[in-house]
C-alpha positions as a printed Julia matrix, in Angstrom:
258×3 Matrix{Float64}:
  0.03    0.04    0.07
  1.38    3.34   -1.03
 -0.05    6.32    0.9
 -1.48    9.03   -1.4
  0.58   11.66    0.44
  3.92    9.99   -0.45
  6.05   10.69   -3.51
  7.05    7.48   -5.18
  8.74    7.8    -8.64
  6.97    5.52  -11.08
 10.35    4.11  -12.19
 11.1     2.8    -8.67
 10.76   -0.99   -8.42
  8.68   -1.94   -5.4
  8.03   -5.65   -4.62
  4.74   -7.18   -3.63
  3.12   -6.11   -0.39
  5.47   -3.05    0.19
  3.96   -0.44    2.5
  4.93    3.22    2.06
  3.67    5.75    4.69
  2.71    9.33    4.16
  5.19   12.09    3.32
  7.81    9.52    2.2
  9.97   10.13   -0.9
 11.27    7.3    -3.11
 13.34    8.29   -6.12
 13.55    6.53   -9.43
 16.63    4.29   -9.17
 15.41    2.34   -6.19
 14.66   -1.31   -5.75
 12.72   -2.48   -2.67
 11.94   -6.2    -1.9
  8.57   -7.6    -1.09
  6.96   -7.29    2.38
  9.04   -4.35    3.35
  7.43   -1.65    5.52
  8.45    1.97    5.13
  7.1     4.37    7.63
  6.18    8.05    7.21
  8.64   10.78    6.42
 11.43    8.46    5.04
 13.68    9.46    2.2
 14.99    6.76   -0.17
 17.31    8.23   -2.84
 18.7     6.97   -6.1
 20.93    3.9    -5.72
 19.13    2.25   -2.83
 18.76   -1.51   -3.0
 16.63   -2.79   -0.1
 15.8    -6.41    0.5
 12.59   -8.12    1.56
 10.86   -7.92    4.91
 12.73   -4.78    6.12
 11.31   -2.16    8.38
 12.39    1.49    7.93
 11.17    4.06   10.52
 10.52    7.82   10.23
 13.25   10.2     9.46
 15.59    7.64    7.91
 17.6     8.71    4.79
 18.86    5.91    2.61
 21.41    6.34   -0.18
 22.16   10.03    0.0
 25.36   11.04   -1.67
 28.58   10.49    0.43
 29.91   13.15    2.71
 33.16   12.95    0.86
 34.56   15.78   -1.27
 36.13   13.2    -3.54
 32.75   11.93   -4.7
 32.27   12.93   -8.39
 28.73   11.66   -9.05
 29.71    8.1    -9.85
 26.61    5.75   -9.95
 27.1     3.9    -6.73
 24.61    2.19   -4.35
 23.51    1.66   -0.81
 22.55   -1.94   -0.29
 20.51   -3.3     2.6
 19.83   -7.1     3.01
 16.62   -8.93    3.99
 14.74   -8.49    7.36
 16.85   -5.61    8.58
 15.32   -2.92   10.79
 16.28    0.71   10.4
 15.08    2.9    13.22
 14.38    6.63   13.41
 16.76    9.1    11.73
 19.32    6.56   10.6
 21.45    7.75    7.64
 23.13    5.35    5.19
 25.19    7.04    2.46
 25.89    5.43   -0.96
 29.42    4.44   -1.96
 32.19    6.11   -3.84
 34.58    4.95   -6.57
 36.53    2.96   -3.94
 33.96    0.25   -3.52
 31.05    1.64   -5.44
 28.64    0.59   -2.7
 27.85    0.81    1.0
 26.34   -2.39    2.32
 24.32   -3.49    5.39
 23.57   -7.12    5.71
 20.43   -9.12    6.56
 18.82   -9.49    9.92
 20.54   -6.38   11.32
 19.13   -3.71   13.73
 20.35   -0.19   13.31
 18.88    1.92   16.21
 17.95    5.56   16.14
 20.51    8.07   14.77
 23.03    5.56   13.52
 25.13    6.84   10.59
 26.71    4.45    8.11
 29.15    6.31    5.91
 30.26    5.64    2.3
 31.87    2.33    1.37
 31.23    0.79    4.79
 30.36   -2.83    4.87
 28.25   -4.22    7.73
 27.69   -7.99    7.89
 24.67  -10.02    8.82
 23.05  -10.18   12.27
 24.72   -7.02   13.48
 23.24   -4.6    16.05
 24.38   -0.97   16.18
 22.81    0.88   19.06
 21.65    4.48   19.25
 23.94    7.22   17.85
 26.6     4.85   16.6
 28.76    6.56   13.92
 30.42    4.32   11.4
 32.92    6.21    9.17
 33.84    5.47    5.54
 35.46    2.27    4.39
 34.81    0.48    7.7
 34.38   -3.35    7.67
 32.12   -4.88   10.3
 31.78   -8.64   10.16
 28.83  -10.83   11.11
 27.2   -10.94   14.56
 28.89   -7.8    15.86
 27.23   -5.79   18.62
 28.03   -2.11   19.03
 26.53   -0.3    21.95
 25.39    3.37   21.95
 27.37    6.48   21.18
 30.33    4.57   19.61
 32.48    6.19   16.91
 34.39    4.03   14.53
 37.2     5.65   12.63
 37.61    5.2     8.83
 39.22    2.03    7.47
 38.84    0.18   10.76
 37.85   -3.51   10.72
 35.77   -5.23   13.44
 35.88   -8.99   13.51
 32.89  -11.34   13.71
 31.1   -11.76   17.18
 32.98   -8.76   18.66
 31.27   -6.61   21.23
 32.02   -2.85   21.52
 31.1    -1.14   24.82
 29.12    2.02   24.82
 30.8     5.3    24.36
 33.93    3.8    22.77
 36.27    5.39   20.28
 37.37    2.75   17.83
 40.7     3.72   16.22
 42.32    0.27   15.89
 41.05   -3.03   14.45
 39.01   -5.3    16.86
 39.74   -8.99   16.37
 36.91  -11.5    16.24
 35.17  -12.88   19.38
 36.3   -10.27   21.86
 34.81   -7.56   24.02
 36.45   -4.1    24.1
 36.02   -1.0    26.23
 37.92    1.82   28.05
 39.99    4.68   26.59
 42.15    3.89   24.75
 40.11    0.98   23.56
 41.36   -2.26   25.13
 40.64   -6.01   25.32
 38.4    -6.79   28.35
 37.66  -10.43   27.63
 36.12  -12.84   25.18
 32.45  -12.35   24.21
 31.69  -15.71   25.8
 28.01  -14.94   26.65
 27.36  -13.9    23.05
 29.04  -17.02   21.68
 27.07  -19.42   23.94
 23.79  -17.74   23.0
 24.68  -18.39   19.4
 25.23  -22.09   19.95
 29.06  -22.3    20.24
 30.05  -25.39   22.09
 31.63  -24.85   25.44
 34.97  -26.4    24.25
 35.18  -23.91   21.39
 34.51  -20.98   23.74
 37.21  -22.17   26.09
 39.68  -22.6    23.14
 38.95  -18.97   21.97
 39.6   -17.82   25.56
 42.97  -19.77   25.49
 43.94  -17.96   22.25
 43.24  -14.47   23.6
 44.81  -15.33   27.0
 48.11  -15.9    25.21
 47.72  -12.78   23.08
 46.54  -10.22   25.6
 47.15  -11.56   29.09
 50.05  -14.02   29.5
 52.56  -12.58   27.1
 54.66   -9.33   27.68
 53.74   -8.04   24.26
 50.97   -8.68   21.7
 53.57   -9.8    19.21
 54.88  -12.5    21.65
 51.37  -13.56   22.26
 50.77  -14.04   18.53
 53.93  -16.17   18.35
 52.48  -18.32   21.05
 49.19  -18.76   19.27
 51.03  -19.95   16.09
 52.31  -22.99   18.19
 48.82  -24.01   19.09
 46.91  -26.7    17.25
 45.49  -25.41   13.97
 41.66  -24.89   14.33
 39.19  -22.71   12.38
 39.33  -20.25   15.34
 43.08  -19.93   15.49
 43.36  -19.52   11.73
 40.6   -16.9    11.82
 42.2   -14.89   14.56
 45.71  -15.08   13.18
 44.51  -14.15    9.66
 42.62  -11.21   10.98
 45.6    -9.83   12.87
 48.02  -10.41   10.09
 45.84   -8.3     7.77
 45.46   -5.51   10.34
 47.79   -2.94    8.89
 46.26   -0.32   11.35
 47.15   -2.46   14.37
 44.76   -3.94   16.86
 43.4    -2.84   20.2
 45.51   -2.95   23.32
 45.64   -5.72   25.81
 45.05   -5.7    29.52
 48.66   -5.1    30.37
 49.53   -2.57   27.56
């Protein structure tokens, strides 16, 4: 159902059973999947690609041009997966020539006033709480939880199943499976509760705790800790952690003893 007081360009492609509330604007180069609900006073601009079963609340702006002076009008997109909820006043900018897209995965929750900047990639099942600010070119892997009023610096990577405490400033990469807090941002433990809730076996959780105990707690430096982890039995978790750290040219967050 499209409310008569909305402005939907006839070239926009809306799937079956899409609801559009009053005073909402949808531009021409837009694709929206079936069963998506779009509330009143939403703005969906050229380049938006929205999946099925999403919910978009009042004041959200999807696929506005990047807040980047290098943007030169290239035909980029802002892509949102299926069953994602976008709350009030969220802004998601489209990409630039770097990646040509900004992407938010499926089954995510972006709470009120979240900003996702150009060329950021957010995985599936992520939660970003109120007033989270995600800068350009950031990579957030699956199942990440970011609490409220967090600022993530450009080009930072956040690994799968990580947990970022509220009010944090994220300037370094955050490896998978861990919780971080304090200023400067530091390791405060493994996200064991989250992992158990998602069905990780207790032996796997304990193994992940062993990995990070070597990296952040038992060793005099993070580098020495990484060397210790390379001597452990090869498992999907050790390989994932080591690969993430090896690709972290910005460095990773501090340890407890740093």
